[in-house]
Structures are given as C-alpha cells and as structure tokens.
Residue, then its C-alpha position, 0 to 999 in steps of 0.5 A: x807517616x801520619x796518613x798510613x794508618x788512616x789509609x789502612x783504616x779506610x781500606x778496612x772500612x771499605x772492605x767492611x762496607x763491601x762485605x755488608x753490601x755483599x751480605x745484603x745481596x746474599x740475603x736478598x738472593x736467599x730470600x728469593x730462593x726461599x720464596x721460589x723454593x717454597x712455591x716450587x715454581x721453576x719458572x717463578x724466578x723473575x722479579x715481577x712475579x717474586x714481588x707479586x708473591x711477596x705482596x700477596x703474602x702480606x696483604x690484608x684479608x679484605x684485599x684477599x677477599x675482593x681479589x678472590x671474588x674477582x678471580x673466581x668470578x672470571x674462572x667460574x664463568x669460563x670453566x663451569x658452564x662449559x664443563x657442565x654442558x660437556x659432561x651433560x652431553x658426554x653422559x647423554x651420549x652414553x645414556x641414549x642406549x637406555x632410552x633407545x631400548x625403549x624405542x625398539x633398538x633391540x628388536x631392530x638390531x635382533x638383540x636377544x638374551x644379554x646382547x643389550x647388556x654387552x653393548x652397554x658394557x663394551x663401550x667402557x673397555x676402550x673408554x677406561x683404557x685410555x684414561x690413564x695415559x690421556x690424563x698424564x698427557x693432559x699435563x703436558x698439553x693445553x687442556x682446552x684444545x685436548x679435551x675439546x678435540x677428544x669430545x668432538x671424536x666421540x666414543x672411547x676417545x672421550x675418555x680424557x674428559x671426565x678425569x681431565x675435567x676433574x683434574x683441571x678443576x683441582x688445578x683452579x680451586x682451593x679444597x674448600x671451593x672444589x666440592x661445591x664446583x664439583x657438584x655443579x659439574x657432576x650435575x651434568x649427569x643428573x641434568x642429562x637424565x632429566x633432559x634425556x628423558x624429555x628429549x627421548x620422549x619428544x623424539x620417540x614420540x614424534x620423529x619415529x619413522x621420519x624420513x624412514x628413520x627409527x626414532x631411536x636413531x634420530x636420538x643419536x643423530x640429533x645429540x651427536x650433532x650437538x655434541x660435536x658443536x659444543x666440543x668445538x666451542x669448548x676449545x675457545x672458552x675453557x681455560x688452561x692452567x693458571x700460569x698460562x691462561x691469557x684472559x687473566x692479568x699477569x696479577x690475576x695469573x700470579x694470584x691463582x697460583x699463590x692461592x694453590x700454594x696458600x692452600x696446599x703449601x705447594x703449587x702446580x708445576x707441570x715441570x716439577x716431575x716427569x710423568x714417570x716420576x709422578x706415576x711411580x709417586x701415585x702407585x707408591x701411596x697406599x691411599x690411592x688404592x683405598x680411594x679407588x676401591x671407594x670410587x669403584x664401589x660408589x660407581x657400582x651402586x649407581x649402575x641402576x641408572x643405566x637401566x632406570x627408564x626400564x625399572x621405571x617402566x615396571x610402574x605400569x606406564x607407557x614408553x613416553x610417560x616413563x621417560x617423562x616420569x624420570x625427569x623430576x627424579x633427576x632434577x630432584x637429584x641435582x638439587x640435593x647434590x647442590x645442597x649436600x655438596x654446599x654443606x660438605x664444603x661449608x663444614x669441611x666434611x666428606x666422610x659423614x655426608x657420604x655415609x648418610x647419603x649412601x644409607x638413603x640409597x640403601x633404603x631406596x633400593x630395599x623398597x624397590x625390591x620389597x614391594x610392587x606398589x606404584x606409589x612406594x616404588x616411585x618414592x624409592x626411585x627418588x631415594x636411589x639417585x639422591x643418595x648414591x649420585x649425591x654421595x659420588x659428587x662429594x667422593x670426587x672432590x675427596x679424591x682430588x683434595x687428598x692427592x696434591x702436588x706435584x701436578x703429575x702425581x695428582x693427574x695419575x691418581x684421579x685417572x687411575x681411581x676413575x679408570x678402575x672405578x668405571x670398570x664397575x660399569x662393565x659387569x654392573x650392567x648385568x645386574x638388571x637383566x630383563x628376565x628379573x623384572x618387574x622386581x629386579x630382586x638380585x640387582x636391587x639387593x646387590x645394589x643395596x649391599x654395595x651401597x652399605x659397603x661404600x658407607x663402610x669404606x667412608x668410615x675407613x677413609x676417614x680413620x686413615x686420614x685422621x691418623x695421617x692428620x695426627x702424624x702431620x701435627x706430631x711431625x710439626x711439634x718435633x720440627x718446631x723443637x728442632x728434633x728429628x722424626x721418623x713420622x711417615x705421612x703421605x707416602x714419605x712426601x712432606x706436607x706444608x706446615x699446617x696442612x691437613x687432610x679434609x675428613 
C-alpha cells in the first residue's frame, strides 16, 4: 500500500519530464521556423543551413569583415570584368552607327533627310519591348547561360542584357556596395565610346576598301565577331544566384544569402512569389512611376552621345582626328563616374550627387550652343557626359536599392524603369538632325532643359523617400509599444526593423 503514492508520484514526474522535453523540442522547432520565416527562404529548412545562419548572426565584426572580403573577392572577379566587357561590346555595337555615319554609311545606303535618325531609333523598339518579359524569365533561368545566349544572337535579342545585368548585381551586393560596382559596370559605355573612337579611327583610316569592303562595314564585322566570342565565354564565367553558384563553398553560398538578409531584412528567393504576383506588386508601388520618369529623363539628357562624333566634328577636324578626340572625353567621364559613385556609396547619398552632376551637364550644354569657339566647345564636350552619364550610374543603383524583395518584384521594377527609360532613345535621336549643325541649338537647349528637370526629379525622389523613412521609424515605435499602426509604407509591404531607404 505504501508503493502506490510513490508510483503515482513517479508517473507524474515522468509526465512532467516528457512535457519538458516536448516543450524544448517545440521551442527548437519554433526557433527554426522563426529563422526560416525571417529569411523567407523556403529551401532553408535543412539543419546545416540553419546552423550556418545562426553562426553568422552571432559572429563578431572581425569575422564578418574577413568573410566579406573573401566572398567579394571571388564574386567581383567572376562578375564585374565579364559584365563590363559584355556591356562595352553591347554599347559598342549600338554606337557603331554614329561612327559609321562619318565613314560614308549614309551615302552608301542612299540615306537622306532623317533616315539616319530613323535607323538609330528603330532598333530600340524591339529592344525595349523584350526587356520586361525577359527580366521576368531571368528569375527562373540561370543568368550566366541566358545572358550569354542573348548576347550572342545580337540585335533586339540583346534586350535582356542591361536590365538583367543590373538585376544580377543587385542579387549579390549590399546596397552600400552596389553603387561602386554599378559605376564599373556602366563604365562599359564610357569605355565603349573611348575605344570606339580609337577603333573607328583605325578601321575607317586603314581598312576602307580592303577586299572591296567599305570601312564602316568592317566596323560591324570586327566588333560583331568579338561580341559573339565574349558571349560564349560569359556562359562559363558569370555566376548565377548566391544559392546556386557552384564555385562557392556551402558556407560562402549561405553567407552570400545571409548578407542580403542582414542588409534588407529578407533574402532573394525565386520561389517566394510567382511572376504574376511580382509584377502586380511592382505596378502597385507608386515609387515605380517616379523612378521610371527619373530614369527616362536621365537617358533623354544623354542622347547627345549617339551624335557625339558628329557634334565634335563641328570643331573643324577631319574624320580620323574627330574619332581620336572623343577618346579622352570618355576616359575622363569614366574616371569621374568611378569617383562620384565611390563618394555616393561612401556617404550613402544619391540625390545630392545626381543634382550636382546634372547641373554640370546643364552648363556643358549651354556652352555648346552659346559659342562656336573651339576651345570653349571642346571644354563643354567634357562637361556634358561627365555630368549626365556619371549621374545615370548613381540613378541605376538608386533604382536597384529602392525596390527590394521579393526577387520577382525587383526584377520587374528594374526592367520596367529601364524599358520605359530607354524609350527616350527612340525620339531623342531626332534632337540632333544634321540640318541644325554646327550649333545644334534646338537639341542643345532641349538637352539642357531635360538635365535641369532630372535634377528637380532627384529632389522629389529624395523628399518621397525621406517621408517613407519617417513612416518606417514611426511604425517601429508603435510596434515597440505593442500598438497598431495604419502607417502604410512601401506600398503596404512591411520592411524589416531598422531598414531605411538610401537618400
């Protein structure tokens, strides 16, 4: 009779012990769920990856610094040189028309009036229409193979490249890192203009008539061959996304994903949203339309570069000399772009940099149309691209920084802003008809006005993002107090605690 209470006591103790075990197991399960939910990675349910994320969260600053350097060294080496080369050739192929014009293209093809302007703009119609569907497809396909294949086909099939490259970089780099990398990438356009002038001078000056082929035709043959070769190589060199890149160790792949989580509060996951859901989220975000107008206006302020050799020729030099003179202008633009994007990233500023640079472009355009003095116009030739092109590199990163996860939404936003933005090249090509030379007064004045408008839009965007940052801060205060808030930020999409838009 004395053992019954002890037996019941043992049973109660065993039940309590089992309940404690169950509670511990449940807490561990909930902790894993919290980590997975916070990361928004549906595939991050395996023990190894969860353990790695836990280690990253508690690691000290020195470890993160060393790990970041190690990872970025690998990513930069595989990603940036190839993207710069691809964009250089992409832009060089399109910019050949301006050089071929000096080599007799219009006469050989019996072009008259605005035929050349039509030829310049017609490419962009198909080129732009393909950008949105292409960038959405890119979220479901390996970027290395897809971008390389598109580049090798050439023509409007190259539409995926530019928005796809911007999107790919934003899938690897933190916001503070992206602007500097964007400058190196977009430097491809400046280098294309610089080398394009040198190549054009060499080809038009030495190969014209060789094997009965005109010099301007040799331009397309030579540069087209190089483009296809680089496109094939890119399929083997470019990385895909952090979770699927094979030349990273499992720890590095996990850390590459964790960095995006730590920066924006959520990770890139291709399966987080369907293409339709991502597109709808993009179209519902009012900031999309503001950034689209900003990018469109910025590109319109750069349309002078498609006619740059023709404008430089008004200085009175010959064809070869004109092409050679353009080289230092674009090399200088490249150096300025690298400098201002470094300071932009260093001080987390976008708006003020863009405003200052666009005012430089305004001054350059005003000088060009105000005088025919060779020295003054040559100086203005430096100011125009140094201001407008350098500002555009910052605008590109501002767009990518301001539209975060899910991955499909960011892809849609980048492609839409780029697609509509590049529509400026369709009608902007008519701003500099040959009949307006040598001053090109209408085109220069219009470009100066557009550049001033870009500076104004940068102010507006900065004000809008400042207000959204204020709402984010207010929401966090309410949530810390356990109070509900009706503050609507980012189109109704919640942002992670501590997240702020870069101004």
